[in-house]
Residue, then its C-alpha position, 0 to 999 in steps of 0.5 A: x569483253x565482247x559486245x555490250x557491257x558485262x558480255x565477256x569471255x573468261x579465261x581466255x588461254x589460261x584455262x584453256x588448258x586444264x591443270x597439269x603437274x607444273x613442269x608441264x604447266x609452265x612450259x604449256x603457258x610459256x609460248x602464249x606470250x604474243x612476242x615469243x609466239x611470233x618468234x618460234x619456228x613451229x616443229x612439223x609432226x615429222x620433227x615431233x615424231x623424231x623427238x618421240x623417237x629419241x626419248x624412247x631410245x634413250x630409255x631403251x638404252x638405260x639412259x633414263x629411269x621410268x620416272x624420268x621417261x615419263x616426266x620427259x615425255x610430259x614436258x615434250x607433249x606440253x611444249x609441242x601443244x604450246x607451240x601449236x603442234x596438235x595431233x589427231x587422237x590415234x597419232x598421240x596414242x601411237x606416241x604415248x604407247x610406252x608411256x601408257x605401258x610404263x604407267x600402267x605396268x611399272x612402279x611409278x606414281x599413280x598420278x602419271x595415269x592421270x597425267x596420261x589422260x590430262x595430256x590427251x585432253x589438253x591435246x583435244x582441247x587446243x585442237x578444238x576436238x571437242x568430242x574427244x575432250x569430253x571423252x578424255x575429261x571423263x577418263x581424267x575424273x574416273x582415273x582420278x578417283x582411283x588414285x585419291x585425287x579427286x577432280x570432279x569438276x573437269x567434265x563440267x569445266x569441259x561442258x561449259x566451255x563448249x557451251x561458251x564457245x556456242x554462246x548457249x548461255x542457257x544450256x551453260x546455266x542448265x548444265x551448271x544447276x545440275x552439278x552446282x552442290x558439287x562446286x559448293x562441295x569444293x568449297x567445303x573440301x578446301x576448308x578442310x583438305x590442304x591437297x585440294x588446290x587443283x580441284x579449287x581452280x577447276x572450280x574457278x574455270x567452271x564458274x568463269x563461264x557461269x558468271x559470263x552466262x549470267x551476265x549476258x543474260x542480264x541476270x545481276x543477282x545471279x551474277x554476284x552469287x557466282x562472284x561471291x562464291x568464286x572470291x570464297x574459294x579464292x580465299x581458301x587457295x590463298x590461304x594455302x600459300x605458299x604453294x607451287x608459284x605456278x599454282x599461286x600465280x593461276x589463283x591470283x590471276x583468276x581472282x583479279x580476273x573475276x574483280x575486273x569482269x565485275x567491274x566492267x559489268x557494274x561500269x566502274x571503268x576506273x576501278x576496271x583499269x586499276x585491275x588491268x594494271x594489277x593484273x599486268x602487275x602479275x608479271x613482275x611479281x611472277x617474273x620466274x614463272x611463264x606469264x605469257x598468257x597474261x599478255x593475250x588476256x590483256x590485250x583483248x580486255x584493253x580493247x574492249x575496256x578503251x572502246x567502252x570509255x571511248x579512248x579511241x587512240x588506245x582502242x585503235x592500238x589494241x584493236x591493231x594488235x588483236x588483229x595481227x594476233x595468231x588465230x586461236x579460235x574459230x571465233x576469233x576473226x568475228x571478234x576482231x571485226x566487231x571491235x573494228x566495227x565498233x571502233x568506226x561507229x565511235x569515229x562516226x564512220x558508219x559505212x565502214x562500220x556497217x561493212x565491218x558487221x557484215x564480216x563479223x556476220x559472215x565470220x560468225x556464219x562460218x563458225x556456226x557452220x563449223x559447230x553445226x558440223x561438230x555437233x555430229x562429232x559430239x554425238x559420236x565422239x565417244x566411239x571415236x575419240x580413240x580411234x581403233x585403239x580405246x572405245x567408251x564403256x557405253x559405246x561398247x554396250x551399245x555395239x554389243x547390243x547391236x551385234x546381238x540384235x543383227x546375229x539374232x535377226x541373221x540367225x532367224x533369217x537363215x532359220x527361216x529361209x532353211x525351213x521354208x527350203x526344206x519343209x515348205x517349198x510350196x509356201x514360197x510367198x510366205x517366205x517372202x513376206x517373213x523376209x520383208x518382216x525381217x527387213x522392216x525391223x532392220x529399218x526401224x532400228x535404222x530409223x530410230x538411230x536417225x531419229x536421235x541424230x535428227x532431234x539433235x540437229x533440229x534443236x541447233x537449227x532452233x538455237x541458231x534461229x534465236x541467236x540470229x533473231x536476238x543478237x543480229x537483228x537487235x544490232x541493226x535495229x540499233x543502228x537503224x534507231x542511230x541513223x534515224x536519229x542523225x537524220x531527224x536531228x540534222x536535216x540540213x546535213x549534206x550527209x543525210x541522203x547518205x545516212x538515208x541510204x545506209x538506213x535503207x540498206x540496214x532495213x533490208x538486212x534486218x528484214x532478211x535476218x528477221x525472215x530468215x530466223x522465223x523461217x529456220x524456226x518454223x522449219x525446225x518446229x515442222x521438221x520432226x512431223x515430216x521425218x516421222x512421216x517419212x520413216x512410216x512411208x518407208x516402212x509401208x513401201x518396204x512392206x508393200x512394195x512386192x504386193x500389187x494393188x495395195x494403196x497406203x495413206x500416211x497423215x501426221x498432224x503439223x506440230x503434234x510431236x513438238x513435245x515428244x521424246x525420242x523414246x516414245x517415237x521409237x515405241x511408236x514405230x515398233x507399234x506400228x511395224x507390228x501391226x503392218x506385220x499383222x497385216x502382212x500375215x492375214x489381213x489380204x487388204x488393198x488399203x492401208x492407213x496410218x493416222x497420228x493426230x493430237x486429241x485433247x491432251x493425248x496423242x492418237x495413233x490409229x493403223x487401219x486396213x480393209x482386209x479380212x479381219x480376225x473375227x471374235x476368236x480369242x486365239x486369233x488376238x492374243x498372239x505374240x505380236x498383238x500382246x506386244x502392241x498393248x505392252x508397249x502402249x502400256x509402258x507409254x502410259x497409254x492403252x491399246x484397242x483393237x477392233x476387227x471383224x471379218x467384213x470391215x477390217x482391223x483398226x488398231x488405236x493407241x492413245x498415250x497421254x501427252x504428259x507421259x512423253 
């Protein structure tokens, strides 16, 4: 229950792990109990290697059957993850090499293939390797379908969890809306298929993140709609009792948690406390199961609950416990300091509250910085997730395309160089021009790839600016308002001067935060134009570097690319590259200009030169390069117009409706 009433972090640890066979899940959840966790001697990776070696040796000596070996490795990996031993992707792949060979090549149940990817998914999830987690979630989905045990919501659960960490609530809703029907389908499947219990648990995990997002966006109607769907799915699960008691525990826990969250959102704190007691009672009901994960969740929920109802003594006890808990996520320090700040404010210690809020802001900044770095990991995660052993099919297709480009360009370069050397020795300058053209193509390709990365960075910068403005600024404004009230209602109090000093500091912090958020947002808005202009200048510089006396001019209007998709920018770069190639071949120009501006509801691109035009000959304006310009403009829903004369040079004008972007 972070922040205002109704702001929650559902399923903190219970469903951070995706459902494994229960002999694994029990081991995985056991050591999440705080008392047990603090007593565990965490093994090193060297010790883990020895444990894998011992199991492998026992198998090779005939002491373990195929199935027994797979179960032993399942249990070992789950036990290590629960103790906080996480592995780089390639290291775990090495440990699971024999496991993979047996699962795919021996006569064993097909679910072990799904388990193979689930083990790696949970490892990536626990180690905050979010890009790798997305990859392995996709693998789980594919393999589960092949084994006729569908897990259609695993990928959605991972995505919503990542967006929850980023507090990107609108993105959670957007992602959920695209797959909402799939979640509803799980309810229908449960009504007819008694084997779909795990899919039901996956659905509850997705809905927990969605309910949290709607609560933070103050959309109470949608909160109730999600709550209703979750309880319907939960009812279908409970009707299948008795099943494996570990699964029953997870289902009962999830349903009580949804009830607790709703009661807290509705500020029914009496009911919320009763539900916390019912959750605590699960430990007794399921005493034969691993219930340690309940302790961690209860600690955070009771901390927020007691702060909300003003029970300062109990709140102080739970804040202290929370502070001494091992850190499981990069946002935990900021959450702890936020709780401490709220407790200090309730105790009228506003100076300490202000300092703690500053620490929370600092810790949150560190976490957001980490997320910025992880953004690149997410963009390229599909090519890095399995190191050199596994590669995504999509990444492989893209890689093959790039290789084909490189091979084609290299072959063309060799052919051009050999042709010039053997048959056109006297035309050395022409060969240089062609080589330069090839370099321009390569530069355009590099610029295209960098554009994709830059767009992602821009979106993250905008999001951070909005969070800084809406989150911190609002909090500081609230503190300032309370200080104003204290000063006005107690003007003779000796503390008024100190409160006024604190108010001045809050004003300064508010101004800095608000100014910085506006600056970040404006910088992000202009980022695309600046970057695109730089790409064009680089193309021109490459083309005319060796040519003396050629003046170039590039102008890109502010905000003209705000709603233009990456694919259109790539096509515009290729049109510019093709035009520059024609200028190099034919124009002998002294001045080259590139302009990009908006005119009404159209985007206008012009490339002009003052060289010798092509005249009126249709042969001169029907070459492959010119046809390419017309075709690219047409594919973008626009038109191209080329004006040329032998005295006034050439102007290529491309007009594209902005609606097509």
